[in-house]
C-alpha positions as CSV (number, residue, x, y, z in Angstrom):
1,M,84.9,-10.2,25.7
2,F,85.4,-8.4,29.1
3,V,85.5,-5.0,27.4
4,V,82.1,-5.7,25.7
5,L,80.5,-6.8,29.0
6,A,81.9,-3.8,30.8
7,A,80.6,-1.4,28.1
8,L,77.2,-3.0,28.3
9,A,77.2,-2.7,32.1
10,V,78.1,1.0,31.9
11,I,75.4,1.7,29.3
12,L,72.8,-0.1,31.4
13,G,73.9,1.8,34.5
14,L,73.5,5.1,32.6
15,F,70.0,4.1,31.6
16,V,69.1,3.4,35.2
17,L,70.5,6.8,36.2
18,L,68.5,8.5,33.4
19,A,65.3,6.6,34.4
20,R,65.7,7.8,38.1
21,R,66.2,11.4,37.0
22,I,63.2,11.3,34.7
23,R,61.0,9.9,37.5
24,R,62.2,12.4,40.0
25,R,61.5,15.4,37.7
26,G,58.2,14.0,36.4
27,L,59.2,14.2,32.7
28,T,57.4,11.0,31.6
29,G,54.2,12.7,30.5
30,G,55.6,14.0,27.2
31,V,56.9,10.6,26.1
32,V,53.8,8.8,27.1
33,S,51.5,11.2,25.4
34,V,53.4,10.8,22.1
35,A,53.2,7.1,22.3
36,E,49.5,7.2,23.2
37,E,48.8,9.5,20.3
38,I,50.5,7.1,17.9
39,Y,49.2,3.8,19.2
40,R,45.9,4.8,20.9
41,P,44.5,7.9,19.4
42,S,41.2,7.5,21.4
43,A,43.2,7.8,24.6
44,Q,44.8,11.0,23.4
45,R,41.5,12.5,22.4
46,S,40.0,11.7,25.9
47,R,43.1,13.3,27.6
48,V,42.5,16.5,25.6
49,V,38.8,16.5,26.6
50,I,39.6,16.0,30.2
51,Q,42.2,18.7,30.2
52,A,39.7,21.1,28.6
53,E,37.1,20.3,31.3
54,V,39.7,20.9,34.0
55,R,40.6,24.2,32.5
56,A,37.0,25.2,32.2
57,E,36.3,24.4,35.9
58,A,39.4,26.3,36.9
59,G,38.5,29.3,34.8
60,T,41.8,29.4,32.9
61,P,41.8,30.3,29.2
62,D,42.6,27.8,26.6
63,V,46.0,28.2,25.0
């Protein structure tokens, strides 16, 4: 029983460390956009439109 609880604590601790690292590096956008594309396609479409408008204002070419 103790081994199972210790393993669970270690796994949860690793998740906390991973979450801190992701927040520091700003890597959450990719995961969020995939989830939005699946569950809220209208939000993904508006994000694409907003990005295109920002690029047009900045004068950068579309890729």
